[in-house]
C-alpha positions in Angstrom: 9.7 -38.3 26.2 6.4 -37.9 26.7 3.9 -40.0 26.4 2.2 -40.6 23.1 -1.6 -38.5 24.1 -4.5 -37.7 21.8 -2.4 -34.9 20.6 0.6 -37.0 19.6 -1.6 -39.8 18.2 -3.4 -36.9 15.9 -0.2 -35.4 15.1 0.7 -39.0 13.9 -1.4 -39.5 12.2 -0.8 -36.4 9.6 2.2 -37.3 9.0 4.3 -40.5 10.1 6.0 -39.1 13.2 6.7 -36.0 14.8 10.6 -37.0 14.6 10.2 -37.0 10.6 8.5 -33.7 10.4 11.2 -32.1 12.2 14.1 -34.3 10.0 13.3 -32.3 6.7 12.1 -28.6 6.9 9.1 -29.0 4.5 7.4 -26.1 2.0 6.0 -24.5 4.9 9.9 -23.0 5.4 9.7 -22.1 2.4 5.9 -20.5 1.7 6.9 -18.4 4.8 9.9 -16.8 3.7 7.8 -15.9 0.7 5.0 -14.9 2.2 4.9 -11.0 -0.1 4.2 -12.7 -3.1 1.0 -12.6 -4.4 0.9 -16.3 -5.6 2.4 -17.7 -2.7 0.1 -16.0 0.1 -3.4 -17.2 0.2 -1.2 -20.6 -0.3 0.5 -19.3 3.4 -3.1 -18.5 4.5 -4.8 -21.4 3.4 -2.1 -23.6 5.0 -1.8 -21.8 8.5 -5.9 -21.8 8.9 -5.8 -25.2 8.4 -3.3 -26.1 10.6 -4.4 -24.5 13.6 -8.2 -25.7 13.2 -6.5 -29.2 12.8 -4.1 -28.2 16.1 -7.3 -25.9 17.7 -9.3 -29.3 17.9 -6.5 -31.3 19.0 -6.6 -29.0 22.2 -10.1 -29.3 22.8 -10.3 -32.9 22.2 -7.4 -32.7 25.4 -10.1 -31.1 27.2 -9.3 -27.3 26.4 -11.9 -24.7 26.3 -12.6 -23.9 22.4 -10.9 -20.6 23.4 -8.2 -21.8 25.2 -8.2 -24.6 22.1 -7.4 -21.7 20.2 -5.5 -19.9 22.4 -2.9 -23.0 22.4 -3.1 -23.8 19.4 -1.3 -20.3 18.1 1.5 -20.3 19.7 2.0 -24.0 19.3 1.9 -23.5 15.3 4.3 -20.2 16.4 6.5 -21.5 17.9 6.6 -24.9 15.5 7.5 -22.5 12.7 9.7 -20.7 14.0 11.5 -23.6 15.3 11.6 -25.0 10.9 12.7 -20.9 10.3 15.8 -21.7 13.2 16.2 -25.5 11.4 17.1 -23.9 8.3 18.3 -20.8 8.4 20.7 -21.6 11.7 21.6 -24.9 12.2 25.3 -24.3 13.0 24.1 -21.0 15.4 21.3 -23.8 17.6 22.2 -27.4 17.4 19.9 -29.0 19.5 17.3 -27.4 17.0 18.5 -29.9 14.4 19.7 -32.7 16.2 17.0 -33.3 19.1 13.5 -34.4 17.7 11.8 -33.8 20.9 12.0 -30.0 21.2 9.7 -30.2 18.2 7.8 -32.5 20.6 7.9 -31.2 23.3 6.4 -28.0 21.5 3.1 -30.2 20.2 2.7 -31.9 23.6 3.0 -29.0 26.2 0.2 -27.1 26.5 1.2 -23.7 28.7 -0.3 -22.6 32.1 
């Protein structure tokens, strides 16, 4: 498990805990599945913008330059959305995605070089 840090603190301030978020697919997964719907599209856009902005700020607080923080936020959020989709769609094929909340923590806490 990664030690608590600014990003983990921010993520747990926004949600009770990363494992709690990981335990339920939530509305984000449903929104992505219906991205072409004219009612869903603007909501998905707002949700995505807010989440990426939140992560960008968190990575910037960790010391990443603004452009790098944004890039890492996009990578982390994309990985999270994919992780949630796999978790929902193929839990029997990828049981480690379902049974390991640390997998999500890794995605959130690991800025790539």
